TIDREN-755852 format. One record per residue (C-alpha): x, y, z; residue number from 1; residue in one letter. Coordinates in nm, 4 decimals. Layout:
BEGIN
> c1  c2  c3  i  aa
> X  Y  Z  NUM  A $
...
END
This chain:
BEGIN
> c1  c2  c3  i  aa
> 0.1199  1.5808  0.3319  1  X $
> 0.4321  1.3953  0.2174  2  X $
> 0.6692  1.6599  0.3544  3  X $
> 0.4867  1.6725  0.6862  4  X $
> 0.5174  1.2931  0.7082  5  X $
> 0.8946  1.3023  0.6482  6  X $
> 0.9465  1.5758  0.9069  7  X $
> 0.7085  1.4365  1.1711  8  X $
> 0.8330  1.2737  1.4902  9  X $
> 0.7880  0.8956  1.5006  10  X $
> 0.4843  0.9059  1.7324  11  X $
> 0.3014  1.1409  1.4948  12  X $
> 0.3844  0.9232  1.1914  13  X $
> 0.1828  0.6384  1.3364  14  X $
> -0.1302  0.8529  1.3085  15  X $
> -0.1138  0.9052  0.9325  16  X $
> 0.1501  0.6613  0.8133  17  X $
> -0.0215  0.5685  0.4864  18  X $
> -0.2591  0.8626  0.4497  19  X $
> -0.0590  1.0240  0.1704  20  X $
> -0.1016  0.7002  -0.0291  21  X $
> -0.4770  0.7559  -0.0351  22  X $
> -0.4408  1.1145  -0.1556  23  X $
> -0.2064  1.0137  -0.4360  24  X $
> -0.4188  0.7084  -0.5132  25  X $
> -0.7203  0.9297  -0.5818  26  X $
> -0.5376  1.0585  -0.8873  27  X $
> -0.4584  0.7226  -1.0486  28  X $
> -0.7800  0.7246  -1.2492  29  X $
> -0.7343  1.0870  -1.3470  30  X $
> -0.3846  1.0034  -1.4731  31  X $
> -0.5469  0.7451  -1.6948  32  X $
> -0.4122  0.7138  -2.0430  33  X $
> -0.1931  1.0226  -2.0027  34  X $
> 0.0699  0.8075  -1.8325  35  X $
> 0.2936  0.6980  -2.1144  36  X $
> 0.5975  0.4753  -2.1381  37  X $
> 0.8451  0.7558  -2.0508  38  X $
> 0.6689  0.8277  -1.7176  39  X $
> 0.6502  0.4534  -1.6494  40  X $
> 1.0258  0.4086  -1.6998  41  X $
> 1.1077  0.7224  -1.5001  42  X $
> 0.8964  0.5899  -1.2115  43  X $
> 1.0829  0.2577  -1.2179  44  X $
> 1.4192  0.4372  -1.2300  45  X $
> 1.3171  0.6602  -0.9374  46  X $
> 1.2147  0.3548  -0.7324  47  X $
> 1.5563  0.1987  -0.7896  48  X $
> 1.7406  0.5267  -0.7248  49  X $
> 1.5512  0.5826  -0.3993  50  X $
> 1.6424  0.2322  -0.2822  51  X $
> 2.0112  0.2908  -0.3539  52  X $
> 2.0032  0.6385  -0.1966  53  X $
> 1.8501  0.4975  0.1211  54  X $
> 2.0979  0.2079  0.1303  55  X $
> 2.3862  0.4559  0.0994  56  X $
> 2.2398  0.6721  0.3762  57  X $
> 2.1607  0.9681  0.1498  58  X $
> 1.7889  0.9681  0.2278  59  X $
> 1.5804  0.8326  0.5144  60  X $
> 1.3470  0.5374  0.4847  61  X $
> 1.0603  0.7852  0.5273  62  X $
> 1.1764  0.9903  0.2282  63  X $
> 1.2116  0.6701  0.0240  64  X $
> 0.8605  0.5677  0.1245  65  X $
> 0.7163  0.9014  0.0152  66  X $
> 0.9090  0.8906  -0.3159  67  X $
> 0.7973  0.5342  -0.3818  68  X $
> 0.4286  0.6135  -0.3414  69  X $
> 0.3747  0.8344  -0.6499  70  X $
> 0.6056  0.6089  -0.8497  71  X $
> 0.3942  0.3063  -0.7598  72  X $
> 0.0752  0.4861  -0.8608  73  X $
> 0.2241  0.5941  -1.1951  74  X $
> 0.3268  0.2336  -1.2604  75  X $
> -0.0186  0.1024  -1.1653  76  X $
> -0.1934  0.3660  -1.3805  77  X $
> 0.0260  0.2778  -1.6785  78  X $
> -0.0186  -0.0987  -1.6418  79  X $
> -0.3960  -0.0777  -1.5871  80  X $
> -0.4600  0.1589  -1.8763  81  X $
> -0.2134  -0.0115  -2.1073  82  X $
> -0.4339  -0.3193  -2.0786  83  X $
> -0.7254  -0.0948  -2.1959  84  X $
> -0.9370  -0.2131  -1.9032  85  X $
> -0.8613  -0.3099  -1.5491  86  X $
> -0.8816  -0.6850  -1.4961  87  X $
> -1.1643  -0.7859  -1.2626  88  X $
> -0.9211  -0.9176  -1.0021  89  X $
> -0.7346  -0.5857  -0.9902  90  X $
> -1.0623  -0.3951  -0.9535  91  X $
> -1.1726  -0.6273  -0.6736  92  X $
> -0.8390  -0.5897  -0.4939  93  X $
> -0.8837  -0.2134  -0.5231  94  X $
> -1.2338  -0.2454  -0.3750  95  X $
> -1.1129  -0.4353  -0.0692  96  X $
> -0.7877  -0.2407  -0.0298  97  X $
> -0.9122  -0.0103  0.2455  98  X $
> -1.0486  -0.3006  0.4476  99  X $
> -0.7205  -0.4848  0.3967  100  X $
> -0.5285  -0.1753  0.5052  101  X $
> -0.7431  -0.1465  0.8170  102  X $
> -0.6890  -0.5056  0.9280  103  X $
> -0.3528  -0.6288  0.7975  104  X $
> -0.1281  -0.4737  1.0635  105  X $
> -0.3364  -0.6199  1.3449  106  X $
> -0.3268  -0.9636  1.1844  107  X $
> 0.0457  -0.9369  1.1124  108  X $
> 0.1304  -0.8390  1.4696  109  X $
> -0.0844  -1.1172  1.6153  110  X $
> 0.0785  -1.3772  1.3920  111  X $
> 0.4253  -1.2403  1.4680  112  X $
> 0.3638  -1.2790  1.8409  113  X $
> 0.2713  -1.6433  1.7847  114  X $
> 0.5259  -1.7462  1.5205  115  X $
> 0.8483  -1.5489  1.5647  116  X $
> 0.9416  -1.6973  1.9065  117  X $
> 0.8946  -2.0495  1.7676  118  X $
> 1.1193  -2.0057  1.4610  119  X $
> 1.4973  -1.9905  1.4990  120  X $
> 1.5696  -1.8111  1.1699  121  X $
> 1.4589  -1.4478  1.1692  122  X $
> 1.4346  -1.4401  0.7881  123  X $
> 1.2163  -1.7526  0.7776  124  X $
> 1.0012  -1.6100  1.0546  125  X $
> 0.9534  -1.2800  0.8707  126  X $
> 0.8515  -1.4575  0.5495  127  X $
> 0.6160  -1.6879  0.7385  128  X $
> 0.4535  -1.3907  0.9117  129  X $
> 0.4187  -1.2014  0.5826  130  X $
> 0.2645  -1.4940  0.3932  131  X $
> 0.0314  -1.6016  0.6722  132  X $
> -0.0827  -1.2481  0.7457  133  X $
> -0.1795  -1.1910  0.3811  134  X $
> -0.3536  -1.5297  0.3660  135  X $
> -0.5599  -1.4413  0.6744  136  X $
> -0.6083  -1.0667  0.6205  137  X $
> -0.7302  -1.1007  0.2603  138  X $
> -1.0437  -1.3069  0.3353  139  X $
> -1.1007  -1.0980  0.6478  140  X $
> -1.0873  -0.7833  0.4327  141  X $
> -1.3437  -0.9366  0.1961  142  X $
> -1.5813  -0.9961  0.4866  143  X $
> -1.5255  -0.6452  0.6266  144  X $
> -1.5872  -0.4929  0.2821  145  X $
> -1.9178  -0.6781  0.2370  146  X $
> -2.0576  -0.6577  0.5920  147  X $
> -1.9241  -0.3240  0.7194  148  X $
> -1.7808  -0.0994  0.4486  149  X $
> -2.0522  -0.1405  0.1822  150  X $
> -2.3421  -0.0870  0.4270  151  X $
> -2.1635  0.2159  0.5749  152  X $
> -2.1090  0.3668  0.2280  153  X $
> -2.4726  0.3012  0.1405  154  X $
> -2.5903  0.4653  0.4613  155  X $
> -2.3620  0.7613  0.3921  156  X $
> -2.5172  0.8119  0.0471  157  X $
> -2.8690  0.8015  0.1902  158  X $
> -2.7827  1.0526  0.4622  159  X $
END
């Protein structure tokens, strides 16, 4: 999946841009306590190395993205299981993550269309869009999770 993403033309990438994240994410729990400090530090080093390699033009942003994904999941697995139990907030964020994923780009683009033309500084505009889109998409994701996703999952189990 990751290799096909890197090699895909741009139009095809839009279809499954984050799909490999879900496949890798399914294994976070199975990694569990087997992720030790060495894997954690290797993942951090690989994140940094990928950033430098992309900055120097050695790898594409797509390759960096695909490399960053398993590293991020190793780091999350280590942090969650090092704490012996996932904090309730982290579990809840995990529960609403698909709904957030489904809605955040739409919210971000809508806000960008409204805000970016009104702000002279591109950097300030980007930060404003990022912060506002999270502030709006997060409660929206909570509503979608409760009113759409949970009933759909329940119906799926019954069927």
